[in-house]
C-alpha positions as CSV (number, residue, x, y, z in Angstrom):
1,M,-6.5,-86.3,233.0
2,S,-9.1,-87.3,235.5
3,N,-11.5,-90.2,235.1
4,K,-14.3,-87.6,235.0
5,L,-12.9,-86.0,231.9
6,H,-12.5,-89.4,230.3
7,F,-16.1,-90.2,231.1
8,W,-17.4,-87.0,229.6
9,I,-15.3,-87.3,226.4
10,G,-16.3,-90.9,226.0
11,S,-20.0,-90.0,226.6
12,A,-19.7,-87.3,223.9
13,I,-18.3,-89.9,221.4
14,L,-21.3,-92.2,222.2
15,I,-23.7,-89.3,221.8
16,L,-22.1,-88.6,218.4
17,S,-22.7,-92.2,217.5
18,L,-26.4,-92.0,218.5
19,S,-26.8,-88.8,216.6
20,I,-25.5,-90.5,213.4
21,V,-28.1,-93.3,214.0
22,L,-30.8,-90.6,214.3
23,I,-29.7,-88.9,211.1
24,I,-29.8,-92.2,209.3
25,I,-33.3,-92.9,210.5
26,T,-34.6,-89.5,209.7
27,A,-32.8,-89.1,206.4
28,F,-33.9,-92.6,205.3
29,K,-36.6,-91.2,203.0
30,F,-34.4,-88.6,201.4
31,L,-31.5,-90.9,200.6
32,P,-31.4,-93.5,197.8
33,P,-32.0,-97.1,198.9
34,R,-28.4,-98.1,198.4
35,L,-25.4,-95.9,199.4
36,P,-21.7,-96.3,198.6
37,L,-19.9,-97.5,201.6
38,F,-17.5,-100.3,200.7
39,Y,-14.9,-98.3,198.8
40,S,-12.2,-100.9,199.2
41,L,-14.2,-103.3,196.9
42,S,-14.1,-103.2,193.1
43,W,-16.2,-100.5,191.4
44,G,-19.9,-101.1,190.9
45,E,-22.9,-102.6,192.7
46,I,-20.6,-104.4,195.2
47,Q,-19.7,-101.1,196.8
48,L,-23.3,-100.2,197.6
49,A,-24.8,-100.8,201.0
50,T,-28.4,-100.7,202.3
51,H,-29.5,-98.3,205.0
52,Q,-29.2,-101.1,207.6
53,Q,-25.6,-101.8,206.6
54,F,-24.9,-98.1,206.8
55,L,-25.4,-98.4,210.6
56,I,-21.9,-100.1,210.6
57,L,-20.4,-96.7,211.0
58,P,-22.1,-95.5,214.2
59,A,-21.8,-99.1,215.6
60,S,-18.1,-99.0,215.1
61,I,-17.8,-95.6,216.8
62,G,-19.7,-96.9,219.8
63,I,-17.8,-100.2,220.1
64,V,-14.4,-98.5,219.9
65,A,-15.4,-95.9,222.4
66,I,-16.9,-98.4,224.9
67,L,-13.9,-100.8,224.7
68,N,-11.4,-98.0,225.1
69,L,-13.3,-96.5,228.0
70,L,-13.4,-99.9,229.7
71,L,-9.7,-100.5,229.1
72,A,-8.8,-97.0,230.4
73,W,-10.8,-97.6,233.6
74,Q,-9.0,-100.8,234.2
75,L,-5.5,-99.2,234.0
76,H,-3.6,-98.1,237.1
77,P,-3.7,-94.3,237.7
78,S,0.1,-94.2,237.1
79,Q,-0.5,-95.3,233.5
80,S,-2.0,-92.0,232.4
81,F,-0.2,-92.0,229.1
82,F,-2.0,-95.2,228.0
83,K,-5.3,-93.8,229.2
84,K,-4.7,-90.7,227.1
85,L,-3.8,-92.8,224.2
86,L,-6.9,-94.9,224.4
87,L,-9.0,-91.7,224.7
88,L,-7.2,-90.2,221.7
89,S,-7.8,-93.3,219.6
90,S,-11.5,-93.2,220.5
91,V,-11.8,-89.5,219.4
92,T,-9.8,-90.1,216.3
93,A,-11.9,-93.1,215.2
94,G,-15.1,-91.2,215.9
95,L,-13.9,-88.2,213.9
96,I,-12.8,-90.3,210.9
97,L,-16.0,-92.3,210.8
98,T,-18.1,-89.2,211.2
99,I,-16.3,-87.5,208.4
100,A,-16.8,-90.5,206.2
101,F,-20.5,-90.6,207.0
102,T,-20.9,-86.9,206.4
103,K,-19.1,-87.1,203.0
104,I,-21.2,-90.0,201.8
105,V,-24.5,-88.4,202.9
106,L,-23.6,-85.0,201.4
107,I,-23.2,-86.7,198.0
108,F,-27.0,-87.1,197.9
109,V,-28.2,-84.0,199.6
């Protein structure tokens, strides 16, 4: 795969992250003040997060995408397998976190 394709896929992931931020900002008034986010913690109030803490999801998508793009650009062209692996991990992380975001928001819509 070419660097141009890596750039466009990475850009799409970053745009996805920004769109989640916009959804959080616009849906702020329709969502309850605290949302369930920390499911690994014991049941109750401790699982709930504020809207600002909910921005962890798009920030994670963006950080993973940027780091993987930077690493992929630093690799030698002969290491295309690792470049594809980094791109795939960015897409996978973006999809998983977007699905988690969507499922949480759809609980309250």
